[in-house]
C-alpha positions as CSV (number, residue, x, y, z in Angstrom):
1,M,41.7,-40.5,48.3
2,R,40.0,-39.3,45.4
3,Q,39.1,-35.7,46.2
4,R,35.7,-33.4,45.5
5,R,36.3,-30.7,43.5
6,V,35.3,-27.3,45.6
7,I,35.1,-23.9,45.3
8,I,33.9,-21.5,48.6
9,N,32.8,-17.9,47.8
10,T,32.4,-16.0,51.1
11,D,31.3,-12.9,52.6
12,A,34.0,-13.2,55.2
13,K,34.6,-10.4,56.9
14,N,30.7,-9.8,57.3
15,E,30.6,-11.8,61.0
16,A,32.2,-14.8,62.5
17,D,31.5,-17.7,61.2
18,D,33.1,-17.7,58.0
19,Q,36.2,-18.2,59.3
20,F,35.3,-21.7,60.9
21,A,34.1,-22.9,57.8
22,I,36.6,-21.7,55.9
23,V,39.1,-23.3,58.0
24,H,37.0,-26.2,57.8
25,A,37.2,-26.5,54.4
26,L,41.0,-25.5,53.9
27,L,41.8,-28.7,56.5
28,S,39.7,-31.0,55.1
29,P,41.9,-33.6,52.5
30,S,38.7,-34.9,50.5
31,F,38.5,-31.3,48.8
32,D,40.4,-30.4,45.9
33,L,40.2,-26.5,46.8
34,R,40.3,-24.7,43.1
35,G,39.7,-21.6,44.7
36,L,38.6,-19.1,47.3
37,I,36.0,-15.9,46.0
38,P,36.0,-13.2,48.2
39,A,32.2,-12.0,48.0
40,H,30.8,-8.5,48.9
41,F,28.1,-8.5,51.9
42,G,26.0,-5.0,50.4
43,T,27.0,-1.4,52.2
44,R,25.2,-1.6,55.5
45,R,28.2,-2.4,57.5
46,S,30.6,-1.1,55.0
47,Q,31.6,0.6,51.5
48,R,34.3,-2.0,50.3
49,S,32.5,-4.8,51.9
50,M,34.3,-7.5,49.3
51,Q,38.0,-6.2,49.9
52,E,37.5,-6.6,53.8
53,S,36.4,-10.2,52.5
54,R,39.7,-10.4,50.8
55,Q,41.5,-9.2,53.7
56,E,40.0,-11.5,55.9
57,I,41.0,-15.1,53.7
58,D,44.3,-13.6,53.4
59,L,44.5,-13.4,56.8
60,L,43.3,-17.1,57.2
61,L,45.7,-18.5,54.4
62,D,48.5,-17.1,56.3
63,L,47.4,-18.5,59.7
64,L,47.3,-21.8,58.0
65,G,50.8,-21.1,56.0
66,L,48.6,-22.3,52.6
67,T,48.6,-20.9,49.4
68,V,45.2,-20.8,47.4
69,P,43.8,-19.3,44.8
70,V,41.8,-16.4,45.7
71,A,39.8,-14.4,43.0
72,D,38.2,-11.0,43.5
73,G,34.0,-11.6,43.5
74,A,31.9,-8.7,42.6
75,P,32.3,-5.9,45.1
76,T,28.2,-5.0,44.6
77,A,24.8,-7.0,44.2
78,L,23.7,-7.2,40.2
79,P,21.9,-4.2,39.2
80,D,18.9,-6.1,37.8
81,E,18.2,-9.7,36.7
82,R,19.7,-9.4,33.3
83,T,22.9,-7.8,33.9
84,P,25.8,-9.2,35.3
85,V,29.0,-7.6,37.2
86,D,31.7,-9.2,36.0
87,S,34.8,-10.3,38.0
88,P,38.0,-12.6,38.4
89,G,35.6,-14.8,40.6
90,A,32.9,-15.7,38.2
91,R,35.4,-16.3,35.8
92,L,37.0,-18.7,37.7
93,I,33.5,-20.8,38.7
94,I,33.0,-21.0,34.7
95,E,36.9,-22.3,33.9
96,E,36.4,-24.7,36.7
97,S,32.4,-25.8,35.0
98,M,34.6,-26.6,32.0
99,L,36.7,-29.0,33.5
100,A,33.7,-30.7,35.6
101,S,32.5,-34.2,34.5
102,E,29.7,-36.3,35.6
103,D,32.0,-38.7,37.9
104,D,33.7,-35.2,39.0
105,P,31.4,-32.2,39.3
106,L,32.4,-29.2,40.6
107,H,30.9,-27.9,44.2
108,V,30.5,-24.2,44.7
109,A,29.6,-23.4,48.2
110,F,28.1,-19.9,48.7
111,L,28.2,-18.6,52.3
112,G,26.7,-15.2,51.4
113,P,25.1,-13.7,48.6
114,L,24.7,-15.6,45.6
115,T,26.4,-13.0,43.2
116,D,29.1,-14.4,41.6
117,M,27.2,-17.7,40.6
118,A,24.3,-15.5,39.0
119,A,26.9,-13.4,36.9
120,A,28.8,-16.6,35.6
121,V,25.5,-17.8,34.5
122,L,24.5,-14.5,32.5
123,L,28.2,-14.4,31.1
124,D,28.0,-18.0,29.9
125,P,24.8,-19.3,29.7
126,E,25.9,-23.3,29.2
127,L,27.4,-23.3,32.6
128,V,23.6,-24.6,33.6
129,R,23.7,-27.7,31.3
130,R,27.4,-28.9,33.3
131,P,27.4,-30.9,36.3
132,V,28.0,-28.4,39.1
133,V,26.6,-28.3,42.0
134,V,25.6,-24.8,44.1
135,I,25.2,-24.6,47.8
136,W,23.9,-22.1,48.9
137,I,23.5,-20.8,52.9
138,G,20.7,-18.6,52.5
139,G,16.4,-17.6,52.7
140,S,14.1,-18.0,55.0
141,G,12.6,-21.3,56.2
142,Y,10.1,-23.0,54.2
143,R,8.0,-24.2,57.5
144,G,7.3,-20.9,58.9
145,Y,9.4,-21.0,61.7
146,D,11.1,-17.5,61.2
147,E,7.6,-15.7,59.3
148,G,7.7,-12.2,60.3
149,T,11.5,-11.5,61.4
150,E,13.4,-9.4,58.2
151,V,14.8,-10.3,55.1
152,E,17.6,-13.1,55.3
153,F,20.9,-11.5,55.2
154,N,22.4,-13.1,52.4
155,L,19.2,-13.0,50.2
156,S,18.8,-9.6,50.9
157,N,22.3,-8.7,49.6
158,D,21.2,-9.8,46.4
159,I,17.9,-10.8,45.6
160,H,18.2,-10.3,41.5
161,A,20.8,-13.1,42.3
162,A,19.5,-15.4,43.7
163,N,16.3,-15.4,41.1
164,V,18.8,-15.5,38.8
165,V,20.0,-18.9,40.1
166,F,17.1,-20.7,41.1
167,D,15.2,-19.5,37.6
168,S,18.4,-21.7,35.7
169,G,17.7,-25.2,36.5
170,I,21.6,-25.3,37.7
171,T,21.6,-27.6,40.8
172,V,20.6,-26.7,43.7
173,W,21.0,-27.5,47.6
174,Q,19.6,-24.4,50.0
175,V,20.1,-24.1,53.6
176,P,17.6,-21.7,55.1
177,R,17.7,-19.5,58.1
178,D,15.3,-22.0,60.4
179,V,18.3,-25.1,59.5
180,Y,21.5,-22.8,59.7
181,T,20.7,-20.9,62.6
182,K,20.6,-24.5,64.7
183,V,24.4,-24.5,64.1
184,S,25.6,-23.2,67.4
185,V,28.6,-23.1,69.8
186,S,29.0,-21.4,73.2
187,Y,32.5,-19.8,74.3
188,A,32.9,-22.6,77.0
189,E,32.8,-25.3,74.1
190,L,35.0,-23.4,71.8
191,Q,38.0,-22.7,74.6
192,E,37.4,-26.7,75.8
193,K,37.3,-27.6,71.9
194,I,40.0,-25.2,70.2
195,G,41.4,-23.0,73.0
196,D,44.8,-24.7,72.7
197,A,45.1,-25.7,69.0
198,G,47.8,-22.6,68.6
199,P,47.6,-19.1,66.9
200,L,44.6,-20.2,64.3
201,G,42.2,-21.6,67.5
202,R,42.9,-18.5,69.3
203,Y,42.4,-16.2,66.5
204,L,39.0,-18.1,65.8
205,I,38.0,-17.4,69.2
206,K,38.8,-14.0,69.6
207,Q,37.4,-12.6,66.2
208,L,34.2,-14.5,67.4
209,H,34.1,-12.4,70.8
210,E,35.1,-9.4,68.9
211,W,31.9,-9.5,66.9
212,N,29.5,-10.8,69.3
213,A,30.6,-7.3,71.4
214,A,30.2,-5.0,68.3
215,Y,27.0,-6.4,67.1
216,H,25.2,-7.7,70.2
217,P,24.0,-5.2,73.1
218,S,22.7,-8.1,75.7
219,P,25.5,-10.5,77.3
220,I,25.7,-13.2,75.2
221,E,28.2,-16.3,75.0
222,S,27.6,-17.8,71.9
223,R,27.3,-18.2,68.4
224,S,26.0,-20.1,65.5
225,L,28.3,-21.2,63.3
226,G,25.8,-20.9,60.3
227,D,27.9,-20.8,57.2
228,S,29.4,-24.5,58.6
229,P,26.4,-26.8,56.6
230,A,27.9,-26.2,53.3
231,V,31.0,-27.6,54.1
232,A,29.6,-30.6,55.8
233,L,27.3,-31.3,52.9
234,M,30.1,-31.5,50.7
235,L,32.3,-33.8,52.7
236,F,28.9,-36.2,53.6
237,P,25.8,-35.1,51.7
238,Q,24.1,-37.3,54.3
239,S,24.6,-35.6,57.0
240,G,21.6,-33.8,55.9
241,N,18.6,-34.1,55.0
242,L,17.7,-33.2,51.4
243,R,14.0,-32.4,50.3
244,V,13.4,-31.8,46.6
245,T,11.0,-29.2,46.3
246,P,10.2,-26.8,42.9
247,A,12.4,-23.7,42.7
248,P,11.0,-20.9,44.2
249,R,11.3,-17.3,43.3
250,F,12.1,-14.3,46.0
251,G,10.1,-11.0,46.6
252,A,11.4,-7.7,47.4
253,D,10.7,-9.0,50.6
254,G,12.2,-11.8,50.8
255,S,9.2,-14.2,50.5
256,Y,8.7,-17.0,48.8
257,Q,7.2,-17.1,45.3
258,P,5.4,-19.8,42.3
259,G,9.0,-20.2,40.2
260,S,10.9,-21.6,37.4
261,N,10.1,-25.1,39.2
262,H,13.2,-26.5,38.6
263,P,13.9,-28.8,41.0
264,I,16.0,-27.8,43.9
265,R,17.2,-29.8,47.1
266,V,16.5,-27.8,50.7
267,C,18.2,-28.9,53.8
268,E,15.7,-29.7,56.4
269,E,18.1,-30.7,59.1
270,V,21.9,-30.9,59.3
271,D,24.1,-33.5,61.6
272,V,25.4,-30.8,63.6
273,R,27.8,-33.1,65.9
274,F,29.4,-34.8,62.9
275,L,29.6,-31.2,61.3
276,L,31.3,-29.5,64.8
277,E,33.5,-32.4,66.0
278,D,35.2,-33.3,62.2
279,M,35.8,-29.4,62.6
280,F,37.4,-29.4,66.1
281,A,39.2,-32.5,65.4
282,K,40.9,-30.5,62.4
283,I,41.8,-27.2,64.0
284,R,43.2,-29.4,66.9
285,A,45.1,-31.5,65.2
286,F,46.9,-28.6,62.7
287,G,47.6,-26.7,66.2
288,R,49.3,-30.1,67.5
289,G,51.0,-30.7,64.2
290,H,52.0,-26.6,64.1
291,A,53.0,-26.1,67.9
């Protein structure tokens, strides 16, 4: 089987959806997973968010019994649009980009802020001319469906980095908030689909319940697996409707402003059925094989 070269950059302990996307990627045989990069998620919930993301990645790898390179990302956002925050994660992106080719491009999925991609571009400006695809879960919707809400979370954790990446001319596929929030699952569905998938399935369900209980004061029995579209787009690009549009810049309030006009692709819809059923099937198969 021909494999796609992939790096996953994830603020893994920020919410309860990164875990599903990470596991889905790790269980997908068509991915040549070159590394996982734990990312920071600001300081609103923790002063050591990148380290907490690293601990969560290590836990998931232990549950899966897998060994995959893990390179720590930046512990903080960029201070401005000119100064990189160097890290092993940014260096991993640079190194892997040098091995990519037109026939074998590197796909880097960002499930949190774009800090490490921006740092890599600032450290090695030639990177933008290499066959690299940046897939980012972030930014508000373009169609006004979520206007008036607060700055989208992943964007808010490093607006400078988003502007560096969108201005650079590198290939970007963006999955904005009005799309990724539609990938919802219920407690009942999770229990039915992966409740018997061994320690891995039980952990994924448990940590989702715990996150909702900690951060949602009102009763809730569902959660959006908003980071998972990045995995689906790498598995099967046709699972998303991607519209070509000029790259914007981002204001301090998260608004879209005139930008570089380099073409980017914005995902306007994702095949949720394909995404969830493929993920559930792989988790169930893993559970059966490791009963």
